[in-house]
N, C-alpha and C positions, 0 to 999 in steps of 0.2 A: 458608397462603395467601400467594402471592407479593405483594411490595410493589407498590402501584399506580405506574405510570409513564406519562408522556406521550410519544408518538412523533410526531415532525414529519417531513413530507416536503417537501423544497424544491420539488418539481415541481408541487405541488398548485395554487398560484396561477397558475403559468404554463400549466398544463393547462386551467384554466378560461378564461383569456384566449384561448388557441388555439382552443378550441371556439367561443367567442363570436365570434371573428374569422371562423371558417368560416361561422357562421350569418349574420353581417353580409354576407358576400360573396354569399349566396344570398337576402338580404333576408328572413330568417326570424326571428321574434320581435323584430323591430326596432320601436321605438315612436316614432321621430323620423326625419325626413329633412332633411338640410342641403342647401340649394340654393345653389350657387356658380357664377356665370357660366353659368347655364342647365343645369348638370350636377347630378344628384341623387345624394346620398350617404346611404344608409340607415345607421342607427346605433342604439345602445341608450343611453337617457338615463343609466342608472346608471353605465355605463362612462365616458361623457363627463364626468359630474359627479365621478366618483372621480379622474379624471386632470387635470381643468381647473377652477380656481377660477372662471373665466369662465362655464363651463357650469353649475357647481354653483350659482352665484348666480342664473343665468337660470332654472333649473328648481326652485329651492327658495324663491325670493322672489316677491313679487307683481309679476312682470314680465309684459308682454303676451305674451311667447313661452312662458310657463310651460306652458300646456296646448295649444299649437299642435302639430300633427303635422308641418307643413312650416315650416322656419325658413330665411329667406334671409340669407346672410352677405355682407357687402361688404368691400372692401379686401383681399381674398384671392383668389388665382387658383385655378382648379380643380386645376391640377397640384400646387400647394402643399398644398391641402386634402387631396388624396389621400395625400401624404407624411405629413401630420400625423395623419390617421386611422390610417395604418399604424403610426405610433409609439404612438398611444393603445392599440392592441390588441396590439402586439408588443414594445414597449419598445425598438425599434430604429429608427434614422433614418439615411437616406442623405443626407449633406451634401456638396455639391459646389461648385466655383467658380461653376457655372451657376445654382444655386438658392439659395445662402446669403443673397444680398441680399433675396430675397423671403421666404425661410423665417424668418429672424430676426424681422423685424417682425410676421409672422403669429403666430409663437410668443409674442411679447410681447403681442399683442392677445388671444390665446386663453389666455394665462397658462399655457403649457406649459413649465414650468421646465426639464425635461429636454432639450427641443429647444433652448431658448435657450442652455443650458450647452454643448450639443454644437456649436452654431453658433459660440459664442465661442471654444471650444477649437480648432475648425477654423480660424477666422480668425487666432487667435494664432499658429498654426503657419505660416500663410501670410505673416506679416509680413515685409516687406522695405523697402528704401529707396524703392521706387516706389509703395507703397500705404499706408504706416504713417500718413500724415497723414489720408488719406481714411477709413481704418478708425477712427482716433481720433475723428473727427467723427461717423461713423456709429454708433460704440458709445456716444458720449455722448447722442445723440438717442434711444437705446433703453435708457438707464440700465444699460448693461453695464459696471459699474465695474471689474471685473478686466481685461476686454479693453481698456478705456480706459487703465488704468494700464500695461498691457503695451505698447500702441501709443505712449503718451507716453514711456515709458522708451526704447523703440526709437528714436523720433525724436530724443530728446536724445543718446543714445549714438552714433547714426550721422548726426549733423547734416550733416557734410561730404559725405556721400553723398546725403542727402535733398535738399539744396538744388540738386542738379544735375538733379533729376527734374521732369517736366512738372507733376506734382501740386503742387509747391511754388509754381509761378508763379501758380496760381489759388487759393492759400490765402487765406481771408478775413483781413482786417486784424487782427481781434481774436485770431485764432489765431496769426498771426505774432507779435504782441506777446507773447502768452503764451509762445511758444517761445523767443524771443530774450531775454526778461527773466529766464529761469530761471537760478538759480545752478547748476543741475544740468547745464547744457548742456556737452557734452563736445567741446571744441575745443583745438587746440594753441596758438592765439592768437586775438585778436579780429579778425584779418584776414578769415577766412571769414564772420564774422558781418556785418562791414561790407559785404563784397561781396555777400552774400545779400540784404541790405536794398536795396542799390543795384540789383541785378538784378531784384528784385521790383517796385520802383518803375518801372524802365525798361520792364518788360513791358507795362504800360498807363500810359504816361507822363502823358497828359492827366488821367486820373482819379486817379492815385496820387501825383503829385509833391507834392501838398498834405500828404501824410502823412510826408514824408522826415524832417523835424525831430522829429516825434512818435516815429518809430521809432529814430532815431539816439540818443535819450536812453537807450535800452536797450543800446546798443553801448558797451563800456567803452573808449572812445577813448584815455584816458590810459594804458592798459596796452599800447597798440600801440607799436612801436618809433618812435623819433624820425624815423628815416629813412623809414618808411612814411608817417608823418603828413606830412612835408614833400614827399616825392617822389610820393605817390599822392593822398592826401586833399586836400592843398592845391590840386591842379590839377583836381579834379573839378568840372565846371561846375555841377552841381546843388547842390553844397555851397556854392560861391562865390556863387551867386545867392540864397541864403537867409540872412537875418540870424540866425535862430535856429540854423541849422546852423553858421554861423561862430562863434557864441558857444560852442557845444560844442567846436568845433575849437580855439578860443583856450584853453579850459579844459585840453585835452589838451597843448597847447604849454606852458602855464604849469607843468603837472606835470613836464615834462622840463627846462624852462629854470630853474625855481626849486625845486630839490629841498629847499631849506630851508623851503619853505612846505607841503610835502606833509602834514605833521602836521595842518595846518588844513583840508586838503581832504578832506572826508568824503563819504560817500554811496555808493550801489551801484556807480557807475562807477569808483570807486577800488578796488573789491573783486574779487579774483580769483575766478573761478567755481570751485566745488568739485565740479563734476560729473565731472571727469576721474577715471578709475579708476587714479590714479597710486599706485605703491607704491615706497617707499624700500627699496633692496636693498643689503646690506652683505656682502661676500664675502672669505673668507680673511683674511690678515694675520698679525700677530705677537701672540701672546696671553701669558697668564700662564705662569710657570714656564719661560720661554724657549722656548716651543713655537710652531711654525708652526701655523696654523689652517686647517682645511678647512670650518669651519662657515659656513653661509649663513643670514642672517636677513632678514626683510622686515618693514617697518612700514607698516600701513594707517592713513592719517590719518582715515578715516571711522570706523573702530572704535577708533582710538587704541590699537592693540595691536601687539606684536611676535610673530611666529611664525617657526618654522624652515622652511626649504626644504631639498630634498635637498642633501647635502654634496658638495663638489667631489670629483673622482676622485683628486686629490692635494693635499697641503697646499701652500699658496703664501703668501709674503709679498712685499712690494714689487710688489703685483699691481695691475692696472688693470681697469676694468669699463666697459661701455657697454650700452645697450639700444636695439634696433631692432625696431619692430612687435611688441612683446610678447615678444621673445626677448632674454635677458640673456647677454652674452658676458664671460667672464673671460679676461684677456689677459696673457700673459707672467708675470713674477714670478721668484721664487727658491724652490726646493724644498728648500733646505738643503745642496745639493751644487753646483748650477749654475743660472745664469740660464736662463730658458725662452723659447722662441719658440712654444710650444704654446698653443692657444686652445680653450676649452670653451664650449658653448652650452646654455642651459636655456630651453625653450619655456614661458613663464609662462601661456600660454593653455590648456595641457593639464595638468590636475591630476595626471595619471599620468606626466608627463614626468620624465626624469632627464637628467643632464648627458651630452652627447655631444661627441666631439672633432670639430672642423672643421679647415680648412686652417691650417697653421702660418704664422707671419710669416716674412719673409725673414731677419730678424735676431732674435737673443735680446735681450730687453729686461726689465730690472727698473726700477721707478719711472719708467715711461714716461708721457708725457702722452697722454690719449685723449679724443676727442670724436666726436660724430655730426653729419654734414652731409649733407643730402639722402639719408637712409637708408643711408649708408655710414659705416663706422667708420674714423676717422683716428687713427693712432698715430705719435708722433714722440719722438725722444730716447731716454733710458733708458741703462742700464749693462748691458753684455753679459758682465761679469766681467773684462774687460781694458781697455775704453775706453768713454767716454761718446759717445753718438751725436749726430750732426747730422741723420741720415737720417729720412725720413718715408715711411710707406706707408699705403695705404687698403684696406679690405676690403669687397667687395661680397657681401652675404649671399645674393643671388639666384643667383649663379654660384659661390659659395664660393671666391673668388679674391682674393689680395692683389696689389697693384700698387705698385711703388716710385715715389715722387714726388721732386721736388727737395728738397734738404736745407736746413736752417737755416744761418745764418751762424755760430752758436755752438753747441757741443755742450752738452747739458743733461740732467741726471738730476734727478728730483724737481721738474720744472717742471709748471705747470698748462696744460692745453690746452682752449680753449673756443671756441665759435662765437658771434659777435655780428654781426648783419646777415648779410651774405654773405661774411664774412671769418673766418679762423681765427687765434686769438691764442695764442702760447706765452709764458709769463710766469715769470720767475725760474728757480730751479734751482741746480745745482752743476755746474761744468765739469771737475771733477777737481782744480782748484787753488783756485778762488775760488767763494764763494757769490755769486749773481747778483742784481742789481737790474734788469737789462735785460729787454726784452721784444721779441718779433718778431711780425710779422703776415703771414699767407699768404693770397694771393688765388687761390682754386681756378680762376678763369677764366683768369688769366694764368699761373698756376703759378709765381708769383714771391713771394719773401719780402722784407719791408722792416722796418726798425726803427721802434719807436715810443718815446715818452718813457719814461724810466726811473722805477721806483718810488722812493719815499723811503727804502725799507729793502731790503737784500738778503735774500732768502728762498729757502729750499729746503724742500720738504715742506709747502708751504702748501695750504690748500683754496681752490680757484678755481671760481667759478661766475658765471652771467650772469642778471641780472634786468632786463628792459626795456632791453636793449642796454647796460647798465652792468655792467662787469666788477668783481667783488668778489674781493679776495685777503685771506685770513684766516689769521692765525697763521704757522706755519712756524718755521724755525730760522735765525738770522742769523750763526751762528758763535760766539756768546757765550751766548745765552739762547734759551729756547723762548718764542715770542711769543704775546701776546694781541692785538697791534695789528692793525688792519684798514685797508685803503685801497681805493679804487675808482677805476676808469678810465672816464671818460666818452668813449665812442667818437665822439660828435659833436664835442666840443670838443678832444679829445686831451689832457685834463688829468687828473692824479691828485689825489685828495682824501682826507685822513685822515678816518676815521669812528670812532664810539665803539668802545672795546676790547671784545673778548669777555669773558665772565665768568671763563673759565678759559684759561690758555695752552695752546696745542695745536700740535704739529707732527706730520708724517707723518699728516695728517688728510685726510678726504674732505669734499667740499662738493658740494651740488646744490641745485636749486630745487624746492620742493614747495608747490603751491597759492599760488604767488606770493611765497613767503618763502624766504629763504636758510637752508639747513640745513647745519650744520657738524658732522661726525659722527666720534665717537671720537677717536683720537690719543693723544699722549703729552705730559704736562705738565712733563716734566723729572724727575719722581719716580715717577709712577704711570701705568699704562695706563688709558685712560678707556673707559667704556661709555655715556657721556652724549651727548646731542645738543643743541647750542645753535641757537636760531632767531633770525634777524634779520628784523625787519619794516622794509622800506625806507620805509614811510609814517610810522611813528613814530620811526624811527631808534633802535630799542631792541632789546636782547638779552634772551632768556629761555631757561631750560633746559627742555627737554621733560620732562614729568612722568614718562613711561615710559622706562626705560633698556633698552639691549640686554642680552641674556643673557650675552654674552662681551665683556669689556674687550679692546681691541685697538688697534693702530696698523698702518700699512702695508697697510691693507685696500683693496679695491676698493669704490667707492661709486657707485651710479647710481640713476636713477629709471626704473622700468619702467612705460611707459604701455600699458595694454591697448587693442588695436585694436578 
C-alpha cells in the first residue's frame, strides 16, 4: 500500500472567497446587512468576523448588534465601505490619492489590518517635501508607526525643502518644536533653522510672536558664523525686542568672543546635529612599499566603521578631493610619470556607480588646494612638474566646465584652500624656494586677492579646515621637522592663535570637519605612514585618536566629506 500523503491546493481558500463574493453581490445566503449613508451592503457574518477583529467582537460578544440583521455604521462613507467589503472578499484593495484619507481611518475603525498596511505603503511612496509634515501628523493620529517614522525621517532629511512649503507655515507649535529640536535634523548650518523659525512666526505674527524665544532655544545659535550673528540676527527686530531672545543671542556671541570659555558652555545648543548623512572619504595617495594608491575608503560616523568604495581608475598621489551634492571629485595629482589635470567623479548617491572622467582642468596640478564654494569646485596653486602655480580655476558640475580665475600673489604647492564666510583662504605651502607662513584671501564677488596675517610657523602639507568660521591649520612640514603644532585664524579678529598640539606629528595630511569636529586624516610622521585619524573638539580644546583606523596607511591623499543630498 502506498504511503499516506496530504495534498494541498493553494486555490482552495481563494475559490471559496470568490464564490461567497458572487453570492454577496446577488444577496444570497447573506445573514447581515451593513447600512452606511442610506446604502445597504449585504454580507456574511462569518466572512466579516474572519477578516475583522471589529466584526468578530461584535458578533461573538454580548453586544447589541450581535443578533441584528441590519447594522448601521457611522464615520464611514458608502464609497469607502464598498472598497472595504471588496477587500474582505477578494484580498485586493484600490488605494488612490482621492480615497486614502478616508480609507485609512475606516480601516483603523474596522480593524482591517491589510487595508491599513496598504494605505500606509501607498502614503509612504507619496512622501515629498510638500506633504510629509501632514502625513506625519495624520499617521500619528491613526497609530501608523512605520508611516510616522518614514514621514519623520523624510522631514528631517529634507528640512530645507520642507520649510519652503505651505504646509510648514501651518505646522502646530509642538510639531515645530519636535522638528527643530531633533539632533537628526539634516542641515548644512543652523541658518535655515533660524530662518524657518522666523518665517513661521511672521506668518501669523500677532499670535505667534510670543513663541519666538521658546523656539529659538532649539536653534543652535552659537554654531552659526560670527558674521551671520552680527550681520543678520543682531538686526532682526523681533529678536531685538525680546529680552529672552537677546539672552540667547548674547550666549552665541560669547561663544565666539571667548573661545577660552567654550569648555564651560554645555548644553544642546553647543552640540552639532548628527542628522547629516556625512561620510569621510579618503582617496589615493602614497602607500606602503613606495606604491601609489588607487584605494578609496569611506568612514561612516553613525556606524563608526570604514568601508571601501570603488577604486580610482588610476593610481594618484599628491591628489586633491572635493564633494558637491553627493558626488566626490578626485582632482589632479601624480601618477608616477607626470602631474595630472584629469578629474574623476563618483556619484555617492548611486550604490552601483563607478568613477567616471569629467572635464580636465586647464593646468596640471599636484598638491593643489581645493575647496567648494556655492556648489562649485575651486582649485588653486599646485606643481605641474616644472613650476608652482599662482593660478586658480573653478569647476561647474552642472555644465561640466572649468573657468580660469585671477591668480594669487604667491605661487604655492601644498597649501590649504578653505572657505570661511564668503571668502576663500589659501594658507601656507611651498613656492619652490621657501616654505611659507603667508596666507592670501580671495573674494569671489570682486575676484580680487589680498594678503592676511602670517602664521607663526611656515608650513607645507598641513591639514586645513574650518569650524564656525575659524580656520584650523594642523601639522605639515616646516623644512626641519614634521609638525604636530596647530594654530587657528579667527576670521573676525584677523588674529592667529596657537592651540594644543596633535597627539602625532603629521605632514602631507588631509583635514575636514565631521559633525562639528576637526578630523585630521592619515599623513606621515617623519618615520611612518599613518592610517589613524585625530579628532579635535573645539569646545573642549582637546585631541583624541579615532578608535577605528583606515585599512591603508597613506599620505598625499585626497580627503573630503561627502554630504548626501
